[in-house]
C-alpha positions, 0 to 999 in steps of 0.5 A: 708621286709621279709628278713630284719625281719628275719635278725633282729630275727636272730640278737636278737637270737644271742644276747640272746644266746651270753648273755647266754653264757657270763653268763654261762662263768661267772659261776665257777661251770660250767667252772672250770677244776675241775667241768668238770673233776668231771662230766666226772668221774661220766659220765665215771663210769656210762657208765662203770657200764652199760657196766658191766651190759650188761655182764649179757646178755653175761653170759646168752647167753654163758650158753644157747649156751653151754648147751642143748635146754631143759634147756635154759629157766632155764639158762635165769631165773638163770642169770636174777634172780641172778642179780635182787636178788643180786642187792637187797641183795648187796644194803641192806648189801653187800655194807656195808660189803664191803666198810663200815667203819671197819677193818675185815668187814664193819659196815656202810651204810646198806641199802645205808644209809649215801650215798652222791654225788659220793657214789651213782655212786660208789655203782652202779658200784660195784653192777655190779661187785657183780652180775658178781661174783654171775653168774659165778656159774650158768654155772658150775652147769647147767642142774641139779640143783634146781633153788631155791637152786641156788638162795639161794647160789647166795644170800649168795655169794653176801651178805657175801662171796664176800663182805668180801673178797672184803673188805680185798682187796679194802676197806680202812683198808682192811688187804690184801690191807695194805700188798700191794696186787694188784687186780686192777679190780678183777681177785681174788675178782670177778673171783677167788672167784666166780670160786672157789665157782662154783667148790664147787657147781659142786662137791656138785651137782655132774655130769650130767647124762651121763657125765661120762661113765665107768669113762671116760668123755663124751662130752655133746654138747651145742645146739647153738654155735653161741649164745655162741659166741655172749655171748663171744663178749658181755662179751669182750665188757663189759670187757672194762668197767670192767677194764678201768671203775675201774679207776673210772675217765675219764683220760688218764689211761683208754687208756692203760688199754683198750689196755692191756685188748684187747690184752690179750683177743685176745692172749688167744683166739689164744693160746687156738685155737692153743693148742686145735689143738695140742691136738685134731687135730681140732681147737675146737670152745668151747675151743677157746671161753673160751680162749678169756675169760681166757685171759680177766680174767687173765689180770683183776688184772694187767691191770693197772700195767703191760707193754703191752708186758706182756699182750701178755704173760698173755693172751697166758698162760691163753689160754693154761691154760684154755684148760689144766684145762678143761681137768683136771677137766674132768679127775678127774670127776668134771662136769663143763658144761661151763668151768666156774671153769677153766675160772674164778677160775684157770685163775683168780688165774693165773692173780692174780699171774701175776699182781705180776710177771709183776708189772711195778715198781717191776717186778719179785720181790719175795716179791710182788709175795709172797703177791699175792700168799697169796691173791690167797690162801685166795680167794680160802679158801673164795670161795671154803671153803665158798662154800662147807659150804653153799652148804652142808647146802643147800644139807641137807636142801633144796636139791641141785639136781632135781630128775632124771626124771626132769633132763632127761626131762629138767629143763625148764618144771620141774622147770618153767613149760614152754620151751624156744623154744615151736615151736622146742622142741625135745623129751627129754631123758625121753620120749625116754626111756619111749617109748622104755620101752613101 
């Protein structure tokens, strides 16, 4: 009897489920291919946005690992707050300047007014990109910069400089876009602009105490290479969302884009390792990690428009270029604590040019390459030129650099009143100097 009663309940359940399925099948809003594809586009783009957001953790771990223990908390604050503050200013004005209607600059959708449907998803994805551009400068000027001045510079970059160049490249009516400039996921818009802005910051702030002795660069080792490596792995993971997510559609195109991304990043790491061995007779860990990032930055512009073999070439050249660039900036007296200018500015420019050189339909076309050169020059002017202006104003008003004693003590205590590792806090250079004087 119990078995018969259970069978009846099972049949009733199946009948109810079957009727519900039939009703669902009759609904065109659920089962049409167009609706399913639209929902997939929304879902994939939001997942990609979350992956790009996770890159903030990667940038934080990379900077913390490549710098000294006494500044780890300051690195955390910079990477956390440039996202939080940047998100607010980008939603208020940055997105409007970048994607609002207008020729030279957008003039609609301020404070996200007028956004509907797909616009919300697209805004969130683009906001993650803006945060990435802002945080590039953090590593270049690490260990000696006022936190308040850094935040102001980050706000200006996110609210004005980055959106203005982005409008020219990605928005309907942008003049570089109209010329045929190619930057699929942001080698120029995100990385070059952010990297050249970081170069302006490194020049204006000046080198860290002890970086250059008798005009020769002295290595200042980071305190946690495994943490820096974790940061690179996180960034590598996020880059799949960065590049493949820029399709903003859940379609088959995301597959080859992801493959090109992976190949270029891997090739960059191998090339940097081999080239560093050629120079130092050792396989340098830091250079290898930056080589991976260089390959990823370089492929970002052309990941959707070049064949797979070209991704190898782009990554290899990016890996060699970043090692050479780091040594070049050391030679001319520019102190970039994590190699951000080389990774993002220099190899971002290489990637932008490579997108024209290896453009699938018009490979080695000098007209296409010429447009890419023009876009790269404009990116340099916007990032470096705009950075010099903003940072010069900050230097004359708020000041850019902490006092000598604060730099020696560490920015964790000087700027935030606490330390990142309270149970393991070695003596600062200042305490050592004072003890010797006594």
